[in-house]
N, C-alpha and C positions, 0 to 999 in steps of 0.2 A: 554433259557428265563433267566433274568438275579435273582438272589435271594437274597433280602434285607435281611443283619441278624439284624432279628428284637430286639434281646437283647441287642443292642450295639446302638440302636436309640430311640427316645423319640416317646410314642404313638403316637402325633399328628403328628408326622409327618411320621410313620407309614403308619396314616392314608391318609396322601394327598398324599405317594405315592400308594397308591394301590386305590383312585381314579383318579389320572390320568393315571392308568393302563386300571381299565375301561373304562375311556374316548376315551383314544388314542387306544383301542380293537374297539371301534366304528370306527374308520376313514376311513377304507377299504366303510362301508354304508354313511358314509357323503360326503366322495370323490365323489364317484359314482353318489351321488344324485347333487353334485354340478357341473359336469361335463355334456358338451351341449348333449351328447345322451339320457340321465337320463332328465335333468333340462327343456330342449325345447318339449322335449315330453311329461310331464308332465304337461306342461303351456298350449298348445296344447288341449290335453284332458281336463284341467280345462277351457279353454276358449270355446271351442267345447259345453262341457256339458250348462255353463254359455248360449253362445246365442240360445240352441235351448229350453233353460225356459224359457229365455226372447221370444221368438219368433220372429217380424216383429217390434216390441217395436225401441225407437235409443240405449237401452243398448244391444241389438239385436249385430244392427249394427257394434257398436263400438267391440264386442267380435270379431263377424268373422272376421273386422278390424285386430283387434291383433292379433288372428290368423294364419292370412294372413304374419303379418311381423316374428311372429314367425316361421315361416314354411321359408320366407324368408333367416333370422337368421342361420336356420338349414342347409339351401341349403347353402349357404356361407362356412360355419364352417365344410362342409364335401369339399369345392373344396381343391385342393392341395395349388392353388395357393397363396387364403388365409392362408393357415399352414404356408406356407413358411415368407410372409407378418407377421402374428404375430412372428415369430420366429425374424425376423431382428428387429421389433420394441419393445417386451415384455420383451425380453431376453439379457440381457448382451454377448457379443456374444466371441466366443472361436475360437482360429486358432488350426489348426492340427499342429502335431508334428511329426520329424523324430526321427531315433534315434539314427542318429548323434547328436541332439539337448540334449537329455534326456544324452549321454555320455559328453557332454559338459559343462552340468549343474551339472554333480553328482552328479547325481540320484543315490538316491542307492537299489531300488525296485521299481517292479511293483505293483501294487493294484491294481484287479478289482473288482469293483463294482456290488453287485449280481443285477439282473435282473427277478427273478424270473422264477418256479420251474413247470413243468408237472407231477405232484405225479405218476402219475398211464399211464404211455406210455406203449401201450399194443406193438408197435415195439419192445420195450426193453426188456419188461416182467417187468417192474421197473420205476424207477423216471428217468427224465432227465432233461437237461435245455430248458428252455424255447427260444423261435426262439431270441429273445433280448440278455438273457443273454449267449446264446452262442456266437453271435456275437461281446457281449463281450468280452467274455473270449479268442476264437481265436484272435481278438486283442490285447490282450494283451500276448500272446504265441508269436504272432509275436515280439513286442518289448521287451519279456524275450530273443527270441534267437540272435536277431542281436543287442542287446545291451550286453547279458553271464549276465545280470540283474536277481536274484530270484525273484517267484510272490507270491504275496497272494492273496487269493481272499476271499471278503468277505461277507457273508449271514447268516443266523439262517432260522427260522421262522417267516414268516410276519405274519402281524397282522390280515391277512384277510387266513392264513393257517391253516393246520389241525395240533393238539398236535402229532400225531403219526406217521407224514411223517419226512423224513431226512431233514437234513437243507442243504440248497443249497452249501454251501462252500463245503460238504458231496459228494453233488450229482454234483458239478462243478471238484472235483477229480475222480470221478468216470468217467466222461466222458473224459476226460485226461488219464485215464487207456484203454478206448476204442479206445482212437488215437492211442495209443502207441507214447504220449508224458511224456518227464519225469515230474515229480509229482510237487505238490504244496510245496512252502518252509514253507507259515503258509496259515493256517484253519483259520476263524474265523466264528464259528458255532452258537452263541448266539443270532447276533442283531435279531431287528424286524422291522428298519426302518433305513433309512438313518445317522441320529442321533446316535444310536446308531453302525452302521455302522463304522464311525468315532470313536468316544471314544474305543471302544471295540477293534479297530485295532490299534490305536495308543498305546494301553497298549500292546501291544501283539508285534508290532516291536519296541518300547523303550526299550525293557525286550535285543532287538539284536543290541542296539544301533543305528535304523533306524529311522533319522528323516525328510531326504529328498524321499518322493515317488515321482513315478510317477501316475497318477492315471488315471483310464479305465473306462468311462462310455458312454452314450450316451452324443451328445453333447447340446441337451433341457435339460439336468439332469446336467451338468457339474457345471453351477455358484451355485446351492443352497448347490451343491458336496462338492466343494473346500470351501465354507464358513464354514461348518461343520465342515471338515478335518483340517483347518488351528487353526480354535477354539477348536481343541484336542490335539492344539500343534505340529501339524505337517505342515513342507515345501512343499509346494504342488506344482505340475509341471501338467495343465491340460494336458490328451493325450485323446481327445474328436475323439468319433465314431459317428457313424448312424448323420450326422445332415441331418437336415428337407430340403430336396431337389428334384427335380423331373427329368424325363428324359421324361417326357409327353412334348409334343405341346402345345403351349400358350394355344389352345383354348378349351384342351382335361382336363387341367387344372383347367376347371373353370367347370368344371362337377363333380357334388358329385360323393365320393366314400367312400367307409368304412376306405382308410387308411388316406383319407384328413381329416374326422371325428376325428377317432383317433390322427394326430399326431397333429392336434388343440387341443385335450382335455388333450393331453400329455402338450402340452405350456400354457396352460391355468391354468393347476395343479400348473406347476413348477412357473408361474409366480403369484400366490396366495400364492407358499410356500417362494418363498420370501418376499413376504411383510408381513407374519405373522413369518418370523424368523428373 
């Protein structure tokens, strides 16, 4: 967590910073309420209650019709085909890179952006990275080995995390030890969101005169991440992974699934994030 030196900051500004921290702490709850899995189910419940209270009157029929439309929308957002369409039309597109691309562009370091921690993984008797975060880390290791570039991992304890848990960068370092992979060159352990990932990592790297990085994160997360890291003063070469795609046959992509709803939620969240930043 960032500690503000209150003695050096006017009282009014300290108050604003404390208020901002309080509001940002609500971000996980607000984000969950906005995304389809929660907002559509809440709307559906409210409409069904409305229809039940109104009975057979006109308002009841309207409520039933709206409930049906909400159900259809939730079905569509749960389809992998719709998630792929949303990723192509709502977010700026990024292309994959190769190790040779990074060498030609004189990239100085690989930066892996955190993606979540499982704080109490019973199989490890301790913390481990979430599957998404581990995918990012493994791709970063691949690029680092192929280019011989040093690697950084950025991730503290997110707004939804518990204060007593390990930072994500520390868990990433532990994961590399378990795999017998060389350690991270840099660990950024204080950030709580993408903006702080960028600011704190930039400060860490610039101390070693690193200004040009390859940024590793999911393709759907890349546009907003690049914007934040460039705003922090770094030159960024996107190194995306985890593209929204499907190996299913076309007709199966129109059947609802948990993965489809998850992907649609990610894309909508990033689209809203781009609009608000």
